[in-house]
C-alpha positions as CSV (number, residue, x, y, z in Angstrom):
1,M,161.4,145.4,117.9
2,E,158.0,146.6,116.6
3,M,156.3,144.1,114.4
4,K,155.8,145.3,110.9
5,K,155.0,143.8,107.6
6,G,158.4,142.4,106.9
7,L,162.1,142.9,107.6
8,K,164.6,144.6,105.5
9,I,168.1,143.1,105.7
10,A,171.2,144.6,104.0
11,T,174.1,142.4,103.3
12,I,177.4,144.2,102.6
13,G,179.7,142.1,100.6
14,G,176.7,140.6,98.9
15,G,178.8,139.2,96.0
16,S,180.5,136.8,98.5
17,S,180.5,133.1,97.7
18,Y,178.9,132.6,101.1
19,T,175.7,134.5,100.2
20,P,173.7,131.4,99.0
21,E,174.1,130.0,102.5
22,L,172.7,133.2,104.0
23,V,169.8,133.2,101.5
24,E,169.1,129.5,102.4
25,G,169.2,130.4,106.1
26,F,166.5,133.1,105.6
27,I,164.4,130.9,103.4
28,K,164.3,128.0,105.9
29,R,163.4,130.4,108.7
30,F,160.8,132.4,106.8
31,D,157.9,131.4,109.0
32,E,159.6,132.9,112.1
33,L,161.7,135.5,110.4
34,P,159.7,137.3,107.6
35,V,162.4,138.9,105.5
36,S,160.5,140.8,102.8
37,E,163.6,142.6,101.4
38,L,167.2,141.3,101.2
39,W,169.5,143.9,99.8
40,L,172.8,142.6,98.5
41,V,175.4,145.3,98.2
42,D,178.9,145.3,96.7
43,I,181.5,147.5,95.2
44,E,182.3,148.1,91.5
45,A,185.1,145.5,91.6
46,G,182.7,142.9,92.9
47,K,179.9,143.8,90.5
48,E,180.2,140.6,88.3
49,K,180.1,138.3,91.3
50,L,177.2,140.2,92.8
51,E,175.2,139.7,89.6
52,I,176.0,136.0,89.5
53,V,175.2,135.4,93.2
54,G,172.2,137.7,93.2
55,T,170.7,135.9,90.2
56,L,171.2,132.5,92.0
57,A,169.6,134.0,95.1
58,K,166.5,135.1,93.1
59,R,166.2,131.5,91.7
60,M,166.5,130.1,95.2
61,V,163.7,132.4,96.5
62,E,161.5,131.6,93.5
63,K,162.0,127.8,94.0
64,A,161.1,128.2,97.7
65,G,158.1,130.2,96.9
66,V,158.6,132.8,99.6
67,P,157.7,136.5,99.2
68,M,161.2,137.8,99.6
69,E,162.5,140.4,97.2
70,I,166.2,140.3,96.4
71,H,167.7,143.7,95.5
72,L,171.2,144.1,94.0
73,T,173.0,147.4,94.3
74,L,176.3,149.2,94.4
75,D,174.7,152.0,96.4
76,R,175.3,151.2,100.1
77,R,173.3,154.1,101.4
78,Q,170.2,152.9,99.5
79,A,170.6,149.4,101.0
80,L,171.1,150.7,104.6
81,Q,168.1,153.1,104.5
82,D,165.6,151.9,107.2
83,A,167.2,148.4,107.4
84,D,166.3,146.3,110.4
85,F,169.5,144.2,110.3
86,V,172.8,144.7,108.5
87,T,175.2,141.8,107.9
88,T,178.8,142.5,106.8
89,Q,180.9,139.8,105.0
90,M,183.5,141.8,103.1
91,R,187.0,141.3,102.0
92,V,188.8,144.6,101.3
93,G,191.2,144.0,98.4
94,L,189.4,140.7,97.5
95,L,191.2,137.3,97.5
96,D,194.3,138.8,95.9
97,A,194.9,140.7,99.2
98,R,194.5,137.5,101.2
99,V,197.2,135.8,99.0
100,K,199.6,138.7,100.0
101,D,198.6,138.4,103.6
102,E,199.6,134.8,103.6
103,R,202.6,134.8,101.3
104,I,204.5,137.9,102.6
105,P,204.9,136.6,106.2
106,L,205.9,133.2,104.8
107,E,208.7,134.9,102.7
108,L,210.1,136.0,106.0
109,G,209.7,132.6,107.7
110,L,206.6,133.6,109.7
111,I,203.2,132.0,109.9
112,G,201.0,133.4,107.1
113,Q,197.3,133.2,108.0
114,E,194.4,135.5,107.2
115,T,193.2,136.1,110.8
116,N,196.2,135.3,113.0
117,G,199.6,136.9,113.3
118,A,200.9,139.4,110.7
119,G,198.3,138.4,108.1
120,G,195.5,139.0,110.6
121,L,196.8,142.4,111.5
122,S,197.2,143.3,107.8
123,K,193.6,142.3,107.1
124,A,192.4,144.3,110.1
125,L,194.2,147.5,109.0
126,R,192.3,147.4,105.7
127,T,189.0,146.3,107.1
128,I,188.4,148.4,110.3
129,P,188.2,151.8,108.6
130,V,185.6,150.6,106.2
131,L,183.4,149.0,108.9
132,L,183.6,152.1,111.0
133,E,182.3,154.1,108.0
134,I,179.4,151.6,107.6
135,A,178.6,151.9,111.3
136,E,178.6,155.7,110.9
137,E,176.2,155.4,108.0
138,M,174.0,153.1,110.0
139,Q,173.7,155.7,112.8
140,E,172.3,158.1,110.2
141,L,170.2,155.8,108.0
142,C,169.1,152.9,110.3
143,P,170.0,153.8,113.9
144,N,168.0,151.0,115.4
145,A,169.5,148.2,113.2
146,W,171.9,145.6,114.6
147,L,175.2,145.2,112.8
148,I,176.0,141.5,112.5
149,N,179.6,141.3,111.4
150,F,181.3,138.1,110.1
151,T,184.2,139.8,108.4
152,N,187.5,138.6,109.8
153,P,189.5,139.1,112.0
154,A,186.1,139.3,113.8
155,G,187.7,139.8,117.3
156,M,189.8,142.8,116.4
157,V,187.0,144.2,114.1
158,T,184.4,143.9,116.9
159,E,186.9,145.5,119.4
160,A,187.3,148.5,117.0
161,L,183.6,148.9,116.4
162,L,182.8,148.8,120.1
163,R,185.6,151.2,121.0
164,Y,185.5,153.7,118.1
165,S,181.9,153.7,116.7
166,K,178.9,155.6,118.1
167,H,176.7,152.8,116.8
168,E,176.2,150.5,119.8
169,K,174.3,147.6,118.3
170,I,177.3,145.6,117.3
171,I,177.6,141.8,117.3
172,G,180.5,139.7,115.9
173,V,179.7,136.2,114.6
174,C,182.0,133.3,114.0
175,N,181.4,129.7,112.9
176,V,184.2,128.2,115.0
177,P,182.1,127.6,118.2
178,F,179.2,126.4,116.1
179,N,181.5,123.9,114.3
180,M,183.0,122.8,117.7
181,H,179.5,122.3,119.2
182,M,178.5,120.3,116.1
183,S,181.6,118.2,116.0
184,I,181.6,117.4,119.8
185,A,177.9,116.3,119.6
186,K,178.8,114.1,116.7
187,M,181.8,112.7,118.5
188,L,179.6,111.9,121.5
189,G,176.9,110.4,119.3
190,V,174.2,112.7,120.6
191,D,171.9,115.4,119.2
192,M,173.4,118.9,119.3
193,E,170.4,120.1,121.4
194,R,171.5,117.8,124.3
195,V,175.1,119.2,124.4
196,H,175.8,122.5,126.2
197,I,179.3,124.0,126.1
198,D,180.3,127.1,128.2
199,F,182.4,129.0,125.6
200,A,184.7,131.8,126.7
201,G,187.7,133.7,125.3
202,L,188.3,135.7,122.2
203,N,187.6,135.1,118.5
204,H,189.8,132.3,117.2
205,M,191.0,132.0,120.8
206,V,187.9,130.6,122.4
207,F,187.8,127.6,124.8
208,G,185.1,125.2,125.8
209,I,185.4,125.6,129.5
210,H,182.8,123.0,130.4
211,V,181.0,120.4,128.2
212,Y,177.6,119.0,129.4
213,V,175.4,116.3,127.9
214,D,171.9,116.9,129.5
215,D,173.0,117.8,133.0
216,Q,176.1,115.6,133.1
217,E,179.6,117.2,132.8
218,V,181.7,115.3,130.1
219,T,184.6,117.7,129.6
220,D,187.2,115.1,130.6
221,K,185.7,112.5,128.4
222,V,185.7,114.9,125.4
223,L,189.4,115.8,126.1
224,D,190.2,112.1,126.2
225,M,188.5,111.5,122.9
226,L,190.2,114.5,121.3
227,S,193.6,113.2,122.1
228,N,192.9,110.3,119.6
229,P,194.5,111.4,116.3
230,E,191.5,109.9,114.5
231,I,189.1,112.3,116.2
232,Q,189.8,115.9,115.6
233,L,187.9,119.2,115.8
234,T,189.1,120.7,112.6
235,M,188.3,123.5,110.2
236,K,188.7,123.2,106.5
237,N,191.4,125.8,106.5
238,I,193.6,124.4,109.3
239,A,195.8,121.3,109.2
240,P,194.2,118.6,111.4
241,L,197.2,118.0,113.6
242,A,196.5,115.7,116.6
243,W,197.0,117.1,120.1
244,N,199.5,115.8,122.6
245,K,197.4,113.6,125.0
246,T,199.1,114.7,128.2
247,F,199.0,118.3,127.2
248,L,195.3,118.2,126.4
249,K,194.5,116.4,129.7
250,S,196.5,119.0,131.7
251,L,195.0,121.9,129.8
252,G,191.6,120.8,131.2
253,V,189.5,122.9,128.7
254,V,188.7,122.3,125.0
255,P,190.9,124.3,122.7
256,C,189.5,125.5,119.3
257,P,191.1,124.5,116.0
258,Y,193.0,127.9,115.8
259,H,194.9,127.2,119.0
260,R,197.1,125.0,116.9
261,Y,198.8,128.2,115.7
262,Y,199.9,128.9,119.3
263,Y,200.5,125.4,120.8
264,K,201.9,123.8,117.6
265,T,203.6,126.9,116.0
266,S,206.7,125.2,114.6
267,T,204.8,122.3,113.1
268,I,202.2,124.5,111.4
269,L,204.9,126.8,110.1
270,E,206.7,123.9,108.5
271,E,203.5,122.8,106.8
272,E,202.8,126.3,105.6
273,L,206.3,126.8,104.2
274,E,205.9,123.5,102.3
275,A,202.6,124.7,100.8
276,F,204.2,128.1,100.1
277,K,207.0,126.6,98.1
278,S,204.6,124.6,96.0
279,G,202.4,127.7,95.4
280,K,199.5,126.1,97.3
281,T,198.9,128.4,100.3
282,R,195.3,128.3,101.7
283,A,194.5,131.6,99.9
284,E,195.5,130.1,96.5
285,I,193.4,126.9,97.2
286,V,190.4,129.1,98.1
287,K,190.8,131.2,95.0
288,K,190.5,128.0,92.9
289,L,187.5,126.8,95.0
290,E,185.9,130.2,94.6
291,E,186.3,130.1,90.8
292,G,184.7,126.7,90.7
293,L,181.8,127.9,92.9
294,F,181.1,130.9,90.7
295,E,181.1,128.6,87.7
296,L,178.4,126.5,89.5
297,Y,176.5,129.6,90.5
298,K,176.2,130.7,86.8
299,D,174.3,127.6,86.0
300,E,170.7,128.7,85.3
301,N,169.3,125.4,86.5
302,L,170.9,125.7,89.9
303,D,168.4,126.9,92.5
304,I,169.8,125.6,95.8
305,K,173.0,126.2,97.8
306,P,175.5,123.8,96.2
307,P,177.0,121.3,98.6
308,Q,180.5,122.3,97.3
309,L,180.2,125.5,99.3
310,E,181.0,123.5,102.5
311,Q,184.6,123.1,101.3
312,R,185.1,126.7,102.3
313,G,186.4,127.2,105.8
314,G,183.5,129.6,106.6
315,A,180.7,127.0,106.1
316,Y,177.9,127.6,108.7
317,Y,178.8,131.3,109.2
318,S,175.6,132.4,107.7
319,D,173.6,129.9,109.8
320,A,175.1,131.5,112.9
321,A,174.1,135.0,111.6
322,C,170.6,133.9,110.7
323,N,170.2,132.3,114.2
324,V,171.2,135.6,115.9
325,I,168.8,137.7,113.8
326,S,165.9,135.3,114.4
327,S,166.6,135.1,118.2
328,I,166.7,138.9,118.5
329,Y,163.5,139.3,116.4
330,N,161.6,136.6,118.3
331,D,163.1,137.3,121.7
332,K,164.1,133.6,121.9
333,K,166.4,133.9,125.0
334,D,168.4,131.0,123.7
335,I,172.2,130.6,124.2
336,Q,174.6,131.5,121.3
337,V,178.3,132.1,121.2
338,L,179.0,135.7,120.0
339,N,181.5,138.5,120.0
340,V,180.1,141.2,122.3
341,Q,181.2,143.7,124.8
342,N,182.6,141.9,127.9
343,K,180.7,143.9,130.5
344,G,182.3,141.9,133.4
345,S,181.5,138.4,132.0
346,L,185.3,137.6,132.1
347,T,186.6,139.3,135.2
348,E,190.2,139.6,134.0
349,I,189.4,141.2,130.7
350,D,188.7,144.9,130.3
351,Y,184.9,145.7,130.8
352,D,184.7,147.5,127.4
353,S,186.6,145.0,125.4
354,A,185.2,142.5,122.9
355,V,185.1,138.8,124.0
356,E,183.7,135.7,122.4
357,I,181.3,134.1,124.9
358,S,178.1,132.2,125.4
359,C,175.2,134.8,125.5
360,V,171.5,134.7,126.1
361,V,170.0,136.3,123.0
362,T,167.0,138.6,123.7
363,K,165.0,141.2,121.8
364,N,167.4,143.8,123.3
365,G,170.4,141.9,122.0
366,P,172.9,139.4,123.5
367,I,173.6,139.3,127.2
368,P,176.9,137.6,128.0
369,L,176.8,134.8,130.6
370,T,179.1,135.4,133.6
371,I,182.0,133.0,133.4
372,G,184.2,134.9,135.9
373,K,187.8,133.9,135.9
374,L,189.3,132.1,133.0
375,P,191.5,129.1,134.1
376,V,195.0,130.4,134.9
377,Q,196.5,128.0,132.3
378,V,194.8,129.9,129.4
379,L,194.4,133.4,130.9
380,G,197.8,134.7,129.9
381,L,197.5,133.7,126.2
382,V,194.0,135.2,126.0
383,Q,195.2,138.5,127.6
384,Q,198.2,138.6,125.3
385,I,195.9,138.3,122.2
386,K,193.6,140.9,123.7
387,S,196.5,143.3,124.0
388,F,197.4,142.6,120.3
389,E,193.7,143.2,119.3
390,R,193.5,146.5,121.2
391,I,196.7,148.0,119.9
392,G,196.0,146.6,116.4
393,A,192.6,148.3,116.4
394,E,194.1,151.5,117.5
395,A,196.7,151.3,114.7
396,A,193.9,150.8,112.1
397,V,192.0,153.8,113.3
398,S,194.9,156.2,113.8
399,G,197.2,155.0,110.9
400,S,200.0,154.9,113.4
401,Y,203.0,152.9,112.1
402,D,204.4,152.7,115.7
403,K,201.2,151.2,117.0
404,A,201.1,148.7,114.1
405,L,204.6,147.6,114.9
406,L,203.9,147.4,118.6
407,A,200.8,145.2,117.9
408,L,202.9,142.8,115.9
409,T,205.6,142.5,118.6
410,I,203.0,141.6,121.2
411,N,201.7,138.8,119.0
412,P,203.2,135.4,120.0
413,L,203.5,134.3,116.4
414,I,206.1,137.0,115.7
415,P,209.3,136.0,117.4
416,S,211.3,139.3,117.1
417,D,210.9,143.1,116.9
418,D,213.1,143.3,113.8
419,L,211.1,140.6,112.0
420,A,207.9,142.5,113.0
421,E,209.2,145.6,111.4
422,A,210.3,143.8,108.2
423,V,206.9,142.1,107.7
424,L,205.0,145.3,108.6
425,Q,206.9,147.3,105.9
426,K,206.3,144.7,103.3
427,L,202.6,144.4,104.1
428,L,202.0,148.1,104.2
429,S,203.7,148.6,100.9
430,A,201.9,145.7,99.3
431,H,198.4,147.0,100.4
432,E,199.1,150.7,100.0
433,E,196.0,151.4,97.9
434,Y,193.8,150.1,100.8
435,L,195.6,151.9,103.6
436,P,195.2,155.6,103.1
437,Q,195.4,156.2,106.9
438,F,199.1,155.1,106.8
439,F,200.3,156.9,103.8
440,T,200.5,160.5,105.0
441,E,203.9,162.3,104.9
442,N,205.1,161.5,108.4
443,V,204.2,157.8,108.1
444,L,205.8,157.4,104.7
445,S,209.3,158.2,106.0
446,N,208.9,155.3,108.5
447,I,207.8,152.8,105.9
448,Q,210.6,153.8,103.5
449,G,212.9,153.4,106.4
């Protein structure tokens, strides 16, 4: 990337409660990453939040004394024009849509979660068309810019962008591997820098294949520690259920917190149904948290990222995004875990598909490390979720009811074809205004049964 006076970064979904973390990330890296313009973009419905977050961002930059201009706009094209990097952190339909994604499956006795199962597909169907539109605008307005996406479900979204967009500079970012790395280092009582983990799999379906401290492999020790109920790799948004010790030892690789949905399905479902009955699904808790955060953000004396933000499940997302941008800009050649095109790094996953894998990050983008074959005990599940992602992405792009139904029946969290159809019809009807691709004449007859 040619050196110039400063970088222009556009953040789509700039009114997000996570934005202060992103701003903090750019401020603390200013010496190595000279961001001169940060454009925060949102839509009309997010205008008030954009103003609140944007004003806080300006106070943060002023306090830090860095020459970074913060621009707030509802004009996406203006923000994208000549941008060097574009980050996307959107929620199509805002948090009310997430509440539906969680509650509708639970009404039918299915797991309700915003990135896994029926809720995950529903979110993808709304999100993918918008991101493809953004990628198309980038081709026109900033063809050399990297798109760094941390909009969920990041795996299916990255899959769709790689397959259906002409813009090739696409990276999906997730905070799960970062959190796992941090937690494992803490658990072992050593600095993060000394711990290396070979990560491989898919988004929210990633495994730590080998864990090293310095040059010593400690995978077995880590698995042993993780079977202690007191020590858990958790995320704020997932119940910290302890793993079965024998299972973990025989699995032989480190699962991520989201694997609880697949290996502890009935227990998680019971917990979610309890929460559902008391009107306290994760989405409803997040809505409350978010209201509190925005109240804090309004305080004219606040000029830092408030610690309360870490109660959100996405804490450290932005740090992961800033790390990638800095490593590309500075050609650092360090190792980060990213969602990228497989290109043969996992031999039993399609060459063109998106995988989440340890990559060397260079000025030409991330190069995935070759892991080869995934262990047989996890390969089947990874391939099943990849099929779900591919068919789901195709459904989002084509508006095909049949493909959407097929995607759900492939997902291990949906136990029957009839339940898949019931939940699909309810979700499509609930989100009709955000799913124009599904509501043409021929599709409608299907939905109305």
